[in-house]
C-alpha positions as CSV (number, residue, x, y, z in Angstrom):
1,X,0.0,0.0,0.0
2,X,1.3,3.4,-0.9
3,X,2.2,5.7,2.1
4,X,-0.5,8.2,1.4
5,X,-3.1,5.4,1.3
6,X,-1.7,4.1,4.6
7,X,-2.1,7.4,6.1
8,X,-5.6,7.5,4.8
9,X,-6.3,4.1,6.3
10,X,-5.1,5.2,9.8
11,X,-7.3,8.3,9.5
12,X,-10.2,6.1,8.8
13,X,-9.4,3.8,11.7
14,X,-9.4,7.0,14.0
15,X,-12.6,8.5,12.6
16,X,-14.4,5.1,12.8
17,X,-14.4,5.5,16.7
18,X,-17.2,8.1,16.1
19,X,-20.8,6.7,16.6
20,X,-22.6,6.1,13.4
21,X,-25.2,8.6,14.4
22,X,-22.5,11.3,14.5
23,X,-21.1,10.3,11.2
24,X,-24.6,10.3,9.7
25,X,-25.0,13.8,11.2
26,X,-21.9,15.0,9.3
27,X,-23.2,13.3,6.2
28,X,-26.5,15.1,6.6
29,X,-24.7,18.5,6.8
30,X,-22.8,17.6,3.7
31,X,-25.8,16.8,1.8
32,X,-27.4,20.2,2.9
33,X,-24.4,22.0,1.7
34,X,-24.5,20.3,-1.8
35,X,-28.2,21.2,-2.0
36,X,-27.4,24.9,-1.2
37,X,-24.7,25.0,-3.8
38,X,-27.0,23.5,-6.6
39,X,-24.2,22.1,-8.5
40,X,-24.4,19.6,-11.3
41,X,-25.0,16.7,-9.0
42,X,-28.0,18.3,-7.4
43,X,-29.4,19.2,-11.0
44,X,-28.9,15.7,-12.2
45,X,-30.6,14.3,-9.1
46,X,-33.5,16.8,-9.6
47,X,-33.9,15.7,-13.2
48,X,-34.1,12.0,-12.2
49,X,-36.6,12.6,-9.5
50,X,-39.0,14.4,-12.0
51,X,-38.9,11.3,-14.0
52,X,-39.4,8.8,-11.1
53,X,-41.9,10.8,-9.2
54,X,-43.8,12.9,-11.9
55,X,-46.9,13.1,-9.7
56,X,-45.2,15.5,-7.2
57,X,-45.7,19.2,-7.5
58,X,-42.7,21.7,-7.1
59,X,-42.9,21.7,-3.3
60,X,-43.0,17.9,-3.2
61,X,-40.0,17.7,-5.6
62,X,-38.0,20.1,-3.5
63,X,-38.7,18.1,-0.3
64,X,-37.9,14.9,-1.9
65,X,-34.6,16.4,-3.3
66,X,-33.6,17.6,0.1
67,X,-34.2,14.1,1.5
68,X,-32.2,12.4,-1.3
69,X,-29.3,14.8,-0.8
70,X,-29.2,14.2,3.0
71,X,-29.0,10.4,2.3
72,X,-26.3,10.9,-0.3
73,X,-24.2,12.8,2.2
74,X,-24.8,10.0,4.8
75,X,-23.7,7.3,2.1
76,X,-20.3,9.2,2.0
77,X,-19.7,9.7,5.7
78,X,-20.7,6.2,6.6
79,X,-17.9,4.7,4.6
80,X,-15.7,6.0,7.5
81,X,-17.3,3.5,9.8
82,X,-17.7,0.7,7.3
83,X,-14.0,0.7,6.1
84,X,-12.4,2.1,9.3
85,X,-13.9,-0.2,11.8
86,X,-13.1,-3.3,9.9
87,X,-15.4,-5.8,8.4
88,X,-16.4,-7.8,11.5
89,X,-17.1,-4.7,13.6
90,X,-19.0,-3.1,10.8
91,X,-21.3,-6.1,10.5
92,X,-22.3,-5.6,14.1
93,X,-24.4,-2.7,12.8
94,X,-26.7,-5.1,10.9
95,X,-30.0,-5.1,12.9
96,X,-32.1,-7.3,10.7
97,X,-32.1,-9.5,7.5
98,X,-35.2,-9.9,5.5
99,X,-35.2,-12.7,2.9
100,X,-32.2,-14.7,4.2
101,X,-34.1,-17.9,3.5
102,X,-33.9,-17.1,-0.3
103,X,-30.2,-17.0,-0.2
104,X,-30.0,-20.2,1.8
105,X,-32.1,-21.9,-0.7
106,X,-30.2,-20.7,-3.6
107,X,-26.9,-21.7,-2.1
108,X,-28.3,-25.2,-1.2
109,X,-29.5,-25.7,-4.8
110,X,-25.9,-25.5,-5.9
111,X,-26.7,-24.1,-9.3
112,X,-24.9,-20.8,-8.7
113,X,-26.2,-17.4,-7.3
114,X,-26.1,-14.0,-8.9
115,X,-26.5,-11.2,-6.5
116,X,-27.9,-8.1,-8.3
117,X,-26.9,-5.2,-5.9
118,X,-28.2,-1.8,-7.0
119,X,-26.5,1.5,-6.0
120,X,-28.8,1.7,-3.0
121,X,-28.1,2.0,0.7
122,X,-24.7,0.8,2.0
123,X,-23.5,-1.6,-0.6
124,X,-20.0,-2.0,1.1
125,X,-21.6,-3.3,4.1
126,X,-23.8,-5.7,1.9
127,X,-20.5,-7.0,0.4
128,X,-19.3,-7.9,3.9
129,X,-22.5,-9.7,4.9
130,X,-22.6,-11.7,1.8
131,X,-18.9,-12.7,1.9
132,X,-19.4,-13.9,5.4
133,X,-22.1,-16.2,4.2
134,X,-20.3,-17.5,0.9
135,X,-17.2,-16.8,-1.1
136,X,-18.1,-14.3,-3.9
137,X,-16.7,-12.7,-6.9
138,X,-17.8,-9.2,-7.9
139,X,-17.6,-7.6,-11.4
140,X,-16.0,-4.2,-11.1
141,X,-14.2,-1.5,-13.1
142,X,-10.8,-0.4,-11.6
143,X,-10.8,2.9,-9.9
144,X,-9.3,5.8,-11.6
145,X,-6.6,6.1,-8.8
146,X,-5.0,2.7,-8.9
147,X,-3.6,3.0,-5.3
148,X,-7.2,2.9,-4.0
149,X,-7.3,-0.8,-4.7
150,X,-4.6,-1.5,-2.1
151,X,-6.7,0.5,0.4
152,X,-9.8,-1.5,-0.4
153,X,-8.0,-4.8,0.1
154,X,-6.7,-3.6,3.5
155,X,-10.1,-2.4,4.9
156,X,-12.0,-5.4,3.6
157,X,-9.6,-7.9,5.0
158,X,-10.7,-11.5,5.1
159,X,-14.2,-10.5,3.9
160,X,-13.1,-9.2,0.6
161,X,-14.8,-10.5,-2.5
162,X,-12.6,-11.6,-5.5
163,X,-12.6,-8.6,-7.8
164,X,-13.0,-9.6,-11.5
165,X,-12.5,-6.9,-14.1
166,X,-15.3,-6.0,-16.4
167,X,-13.7,-7.4,-19.6
168,X,-13.9,-10.5,-21.7
169,X,-11.6,-12.5,-19.3
170,X,-13.4,-11.4,-16.3
171,X,-16.8,-12.4,-17.7
172,X,-15.4,-15.9,-18.5
173,X,-14.4,-16.2,-14.8
174,X,-17.9,-15.4,-13.7
175,X,-19.3,-18.1,-16.1
176,X,-16.9,-20.7,-14.6
177,X,-17.7,-19.7,-11.1
178,X,-21.5,-20.0,-11.7
179,X,-21.0,-23.3,-13.4
180,X,-19.3,-24.5,-10.4
181,X,-22.1,-23.5,-8.1
182,X,-20.5,-20.3,-6.8
183,X,-21.7,-16.8,-6.1
184,X,-21.2,-13.6,-8.1
185,X,-22.1,-10.0,-7.5
186,X,-23.1,-7.5,-10.2
187,X,-24.3,-3.9,-10.2
188,X,-27.5,-4.3,-12.2
189,X,-28.0,-0.5,-12.7
190,X,-24.5,0.1,-14.0
191,X,-24.9,1.9,-17.3
192,X,-23.1,-0.3,-20.1
193,X,-20.8,1.0,-22.8
194,X,-22.3,1.9,-26.1
195,X,-23.3,-1.1,-28.1
196,X,-23.2,-3.4,-25.0
197,X,-26.8,-2.8,-23.7
198,X,-30.5,-2.9,-24.4
199,X,-33.0,-0.1,-23.9
200,X,-35.7,-0.9,-21.4
201,X,-38.0,1.3,-19.1
202,X,-36.7,2.3,-15.7
203,X,-39.3,4.2,-13.7
204,X,-41.3,4.7,-16.9
205,X,-38.5,6.1,-19.1
206,X,-36.2,4.2,-21.5
207,X,-32.8,3.7,-20.1
208,X,-29.7,1.8,-21.5
209,X,-29.6,-1.5,-19.5
210,X,-27.0,-4.1,-19.2
211,X,-27.4,-7.6,-20.9
212,X,-24.7,-9.3,-19.2
213,X,-26.6,-10.2,-16.1
214,X,-29.6,-11.7,-18.0
215,X,-27.2,-13.6,-20.3
216,X,-25.4,-15.1,-17.3
217,X,-28.7,-16.1,-15.7
218,X,-29.9,-17.8,-19.1
219,X,-26.8,-19.7,-20.0
220,X,-26.0,-20.9,-16.4
221,X,-29.4,-21.4,-14.8
222,X,-28.1,-19.6,-11.7
223,X,-30.7,-18.0,-9.3
224,X,-30.8,-14.3,-9.3
225,X,-31.4,-12.4,-6.0
226,X,-31.7,-8.6,-5.7
227,X,-30.0,-7.3,-2.5
228,X,-29.2,-4.1,-0.6
229,X,-28.4,-2.7,2.8
230,X,-31.0,-0.2,4.0
231,X,-29.8,2.7,6.2
232,X,-32.0,2.8,9.3
233,X,-33.0,6.1,11.0
234,X,-30.9,8.0,13.7
235,X,-27.8,6.0,13.0
236,X,-29.2,2.9,14.6
237,X,-27.7,0.5,12.0
238,X,-28.7,-1.3,8.9
239,X,-31.4,-3.7,7.4
240,X,-30.3,-6.3,4.8
241,X,-32.9,-7.0,2.1
242,X,-32.8,-10.1,-0.3
243,X,-35.7,-10.2,-3.0
244,X,-36.3,-12.6,-5.7
245,X,-35.9,-11.7,-9.3
246,X,-39.0,-10.8,-11.2
247,X,-40.3,-13.3,-13.9
248,X,-38.6,-13.1,-17.3
249,X,-35.1,-11.9,-16.1
250,X,-33.5,-15.1,-17.8
251,X,-35.8,-14.8,-21.0
252,X,-34.0,-15.4,-24.3
253,X,-35.6,-12.1,-25.5
254,X,-33.3,-9.5,-24.2
255,X,-36.1,-6.8,-24.2
256,X,-38.2,-8.9,-21.7
257,X,-35.1,-9.8,-19.7
258,X,-33.9,-6.2,-19.4
259,X,-37.4,-5.0,-18.5
260,X,-37.5,-7.6,-15.8
261,X,-34.0,-6.5,-14.6
262,X,-35.0,-2.9,-14.3
263,X,-38.1,-4.0,-12.5
264,X,-36.0,-5.9,-10.0
265,X,-34.0,-2.7,-9.4
266,X,-37.2,-0.6,-8.9
267,X,-38.6,-3.2,-6.5
268,X,-35.5,-2.5,-4.3
269,X,-35.6,1.2,-4.7
270,X,-39.2,1.5,-3.6
271,X,-38.3,0.0,-0.2
272,X,-35.8,2.8,0.4
273,X,-36.3,5.4,-2.3
274,X,-34.3,8.4,-0.9
275,X,-31.2,6.1,-0.5
276,X,-30.8,5.4,-4.3
277,X,-27.9,7.0,-6.1
278,X,-30.2,9.3,-8.0
279,X,-27.4,11.6,-9.2
280,X,-26.4,8.9,-11.6
281,X,-27.1,9.9,-15.3
282,X,-29.0,6.7,-15.9
283,X,-31.1,8.2,-18.8
284,X,-28.2,9.6,-21.0
285,X,-27.2,7.5,-24.0
286,X,-26.7,7.7,-27.8
287,X,-30.1,7.7,-29.4
288,X,-31.9,9.1,-26.2
289,X,-32.9,12.6,-25.4
290,X,-30.9,13.6,-22.3
291,X,-32.9,15.2,-19.4
292,X,-29.7,16.6,-17.9
293,X,-28.0,19.9,-18.2
294,X,-25.3,20.0,-20.8
């Protein structure tokens, strides 16, 4: 690990001594500051909320935007606890698990498990929880700052998933793992590169959607489960959710499959709407009219 990353690691360890409610309070302040500045992140978030909640009037949209930005700030500040405290200490913050029987049944079936984990709640804590239950590989794109990978390996420790690069060789690894009855994790709402996706509705508007996850499910017969870690009020901890995939996700027709994939993400989001990463420019792609500022 680079010396600057090690110093950052020590700082995380120190700040992790703060109670979660204090860190979430700091995050709330950060979210309010971002809202006050009205930068591009806030404008992109507002555009997405108008699409997802068109029934709200101006006051309702503004109230929802404020709630979402506060949760966005908390998602940043809580990383101090999740990374700095260490995986086992962080898992002590899990207060409830809903749908654990679905994962148990999928693992017992031995046909492979695909965890579809949207950008919702605290996905780093979800990784810890899943890796405690079963070895897991996750598909990822390397961070822009390469040294961060060393930091991530350090903070995740023994509960680190195997990181598989999002390229041809990485996809082959995922197929092999699933064929052997293993578990893989994928961000189902990650916008694919041009030419590598399918348009499907997401909260009522067409969005470029990945085809990799439906193809993996169709070709391997693996069970697909959606999962996220919900942030509980007042810094009291987290609730893990596991949900079944909607019908049609493994359909040979990619239009049907991608529609089901987006529906699965929506089912998760509706359980913790403000905790979704709404600043993501999900509706921008070649061939679509962008709702975002240029």
